[in-house]
C-alpha positions in Angstrom: 0.0 0.0 0.0 1.4 3.4 -1.0 2.2 5.6 1.9 1.0 9.1 2.3 3.5 12.0 1.9 3.5 14.4 4.8 2.3 17.9 3.9 4.0 20.8 5.5 1.0 23.1 5.0 -1.1 20.7 7.1 1.6 20.4 9.8 1.8 16.7 9.3 4.4 14.6 11.2 3.6 10.9 11.0 4.4 8.9 14.1 6.5 5.8 13.2 7.0 4.2 16.6 4.3 1.6 17.2 5.1 1.2 20.9 4.5 4.9 21.4 1.3 4.7 19.4 0.0 1.9 21.5 1.0 3.7 24.7 -1.0 6.7 23.6 -4.2 4.7 22.9 -3.8 2.9 26.3 -4.4 6.2 28.0 -8.1 5.9 27.0 -10.4 4.3 29.4 -12.9 2.4 27.2 -15.2 1.4 30.0 -16.4 4.9 30.6 -17.7 5.7 27.1 -18.5 4.0 23.8 -17.6 6.5 21.0 -14.1 7.7 20.1 -13.2 10.5 17.6 -9.7 10.5 16.3 -8.6 13.8 14.9 -6.0 13.8 12.0 -5.3 10.0 11.8 -3.0 10.3 8.8 -2.1 6.8 8.0 -3.8 5.3 11.0 -0.9 4.5 13.3 -3.1 5.2 16.4 -6.3 3.9 14.7 -5.0 0.3 14.5 -5.0 0.2 18.4 -8.5 1.6 18.7 -11.4 -0.9 18.9 -12.5 -0.1 15.3 -14.3 -3.4 14.8 -17.0 -2.2 17.2 -18.1 0.6 14.8 -17.8 3.1 17.6 -14.6 4.7 16.3 -14.8 7.8 14.0 -12.0 9.4 12.1 -11.9 13.0 10.9 -9.2 13.9 8.4 -8.7 17.0 6.2 -6.1 15.4 3.8 -7.8 13.7 0.9 -4.7 11.5 0.3 -5.0 10.2 3.9 -8.7 9.7 3.5 -8.1 7.4 0.5 -5.4 5.5 2.4 -7.6 5.1 5.5 -10.5 3.8 3.5 -8.3 1.2 1.9 -6.6 0.2 5.1 -9.7 0.1 7.3 -12.7 -0.8 5.1 -14.9 -1.6 8.1 -14.4 2.0 9.3 -15.3 3.6 5.9 -18.8 4.7 7.0 -17.2 6.5 10.0 -14.4 8.2 8.1 -15.2 11.9 7.9 -13.4 14.2 5.4 -13.3 17.6 6.9 -11.8 20.2 9.1 -12.4 19.4 12.8 -12.4 23.1 13.7 -15.2 23.8 11.3 -17.1 20.5 11.6 -20.5 20.3 13.2 -20.0 17.5 15.7 -23.7 17.3 16.4 -24.2 16.0 12.9 -22.4 12.8 13.8 -22.8 12.5 17.6 -26.1 14.3 18.3 -26.1 14.9 22.1 -24.3 11.6 22.9 -20.9 11.6 24.6 -17.7 10.8 22.8 -14.0 11.2 23.6 -11.1 12.6 21.5 -7.7 11.2 20.7 -5.1 12.3 18.2 -1.6 13.3 17.2 -2.5 16.9 16.6 -0.9 19.3 14.1 1.0 21.9 16.2 -0.4 24.8 14.4 -4.0 24.1 15.4 -3.6 22.2 18.7 -4.7 24.9 21.0 -7.8 25.6 18.8 -8.6 21.9 19.1 -8.6 22.2 22.9 -10.8 25.3 22.8 -13.3 23.6 20.6 -13.3 20.6 23.0 -14.0 23.0 25.9 -17.0 24.3 23.9 -18.3 20.7 23.7 -17.3 19.8 27.3 -20.8 18.5 28.0 -20.2 15.7 25.6 -16.5 15.1 26.0 -15.7 13.3 29.3 -12.1 12.4 28.3 -9.4 13.7 25.9 -6.0 12.3 25.0 -3.6 13.9 22.6 -0.1 14.6 21.5 1.0 18.3 21.3 4.2 20.2 21.1 5.7 19.6 24.5 5.6 23.2 25.5 1.9 23.5 24.8 1.1 20.2 26.6 3.1 21.5 29.6 1.3 24.9 29.5 -2.1 23.2 29.6 -1.1 21.3 32.7 0.8 24.1 34.4 0.0 25.3 37.9 -0.5 28.9 38.9 2.4 31.2 39.6 4.6 30.3 36.6 5.4 31.9 33.3 3.8 29.1 31.4 0.5 29.4 33.2 -2.0 31.2 31.1 -5.4 31.2 29.4 -5.3 27.6 28.2 -4.1 26.4 31.7 -6.9 28.2 33.5 -9.8 27.4 31.2 -8.9 23.8 30.7 -8.3 23.1 34.4 -11.6 24.6 35.4 -13.4 21.7 33.7 -10.8 18.9 33.4 -8.0 17.3 35.4 -5.0 17.7 33.2 -2.2 15.2 33.3 1.1 15.3 31.5 1.7 11.6 30.6 5.0 11.4 28.8 7.5 13.0 26.3 8.0 11.9 22.7 11.3 12.7 20.9 11.4 14.1 17.4 13.2 11.1 15.8 10.1 8.8 16.0 8.3 11.0 13.4 8.5 11.4 9.7 9.5 14.1 9.0 10.9 14.8 12.5 9.6 18.1 14.1 12.2 20.5 15.5 10.9 20.1 19.1 9.9 17.4 21.5 6.2 16.4 21.7 4.2 15.7 24.8 1.1 13.5 25.5 -1.5 14.7 27.9 -4.9 13.5 29.1 -7.9 15.5 30.2 -10.4 13.9 32.5 -13.6 15.9 33.0 -14.3 16.8 36.6 -17.5 15.3 38.2 -18.7 18.8 38.9 -17.8 20.9 35.8 -20.7 23.4 36.1 -19.2 26.6 37.4 -20.9 28.8 40.0 -20.7 32.0 37.9 -21.4 33.4 34.5 -19.2 31.2 32.4 -19.2 33.5 29.4 -18.1 36.4 31.5 -15.4 34.2 33.2 -14.0 33.3 29.8 -13.9 37.0 28.9 -12.2 37.9 32.1 -9.5 35.2 31.9 -8.7 36.2 28.3 -8.5 39.9 29.1 -6.4 39.3 32.1 -3.7 37.3 30.3 -3.6 39.6 27.3 -1.7 42.0 29.6 -0.3 39.5 32.0 2.4 41.8 33.4 -0.2 44.3 34.6 -2.4 44.0 37.6 -6.0 43.0 37.2 -7.0 46.5 38.0 -5.3 47.7 34.8 -5.9 44.8 32.5 -9.7 44.8 33.3 -10.1 48.6 33.3 -12.2 48.5 30.1 -14.9 46.7 32.1 -15.4 50.1 33.9 -15.4 48.6 37.4 -16.9 50.8 40.1 -14.4 52.4 42.4 -15.5 50.4 45.5 -15.0 47.1 43.6 -11.6 48.2 42.2 -10.4 48.7 45.8 -10.7 44.9 46.5 -7.2 43.4 47.0 -7.7 40.8 44.3 -7.3 43.6 41.7 -3.7 44.2 43.0 -2.8 40.7 41.7 -1.4 39.6 38.4 -3.3 36.9 36.5 -0.7 34.2 36.8 -1.2 34.2 40.6 -4.9 33.3 40.4 -6.2 29.7 40.4 -9.3 28.7 38.5 -11.3 29.1 41.7 -9.8 32.6 42.2 -11.1 33.5 38.7 -14.5 32.1 39.6 -14.6 34.4 42.7 -13.4 37.3 40.7 -16.2 36.7 38.2 -18.7 36.5 41.0 -17.4 39.9 42.4 -17.8 41.5 39.0 -21.3 40.0 38.6 -22.3 41.3 42.0 -20.9 44.7 41.1 -23.4 44.7 38.2 -20.8 45.2 35.6 -21.9 44.9 32.1 -20.3 41.9 30.3 
């Protein structure tokens, strides 16, 4: 079977190490769900270790050459192979309101966007396992108080327990990337409904870290906070010092101050 040529414009780096591929798929906990969506399967190095004979595995791939390869290699999966861009794809058209989990060796250039879309569909995604650029994987799992801690860290950890699983070296890919990769898992928290205006919280987190060197009083000044609220000591802090729970409390304070969102 003719192999697929990696395309730079799609950020493709095909994993060659079968032991690592198997190890990635073993992070999934199949007893907790029935449907799996693999993003960007390429030539199916992860796919072969997924339970594709059950008909519960779905693949979404933007590369037509890879689509043809996958249909040839996994004929039983053909009805579940989706040609399309995950970031633009209507997930409801396949899964309705039923739960599913995500796995993939993600292109570096869209990996953070994949996480943000997963967060939008958190009601349906109890588990997520993926390979990222190592720096991005570490950032998602980072604790408060560090330079790597940021928007992605806060928003992901509000809804999921993030675990950095292991590092993958460049030489096991074709072509090899210039940096290490990292595999992480996200396990949705039992209570992932936040006690605040979630839309406002997202806005506050993003605004805070867009000017991360400034105090919250300065980075959030466009919200036109009342003077008595701005005197609260939390506004003396910089965003990297706040945990997810701190951002929830901050959002509650701003809500109680009747600030327009």
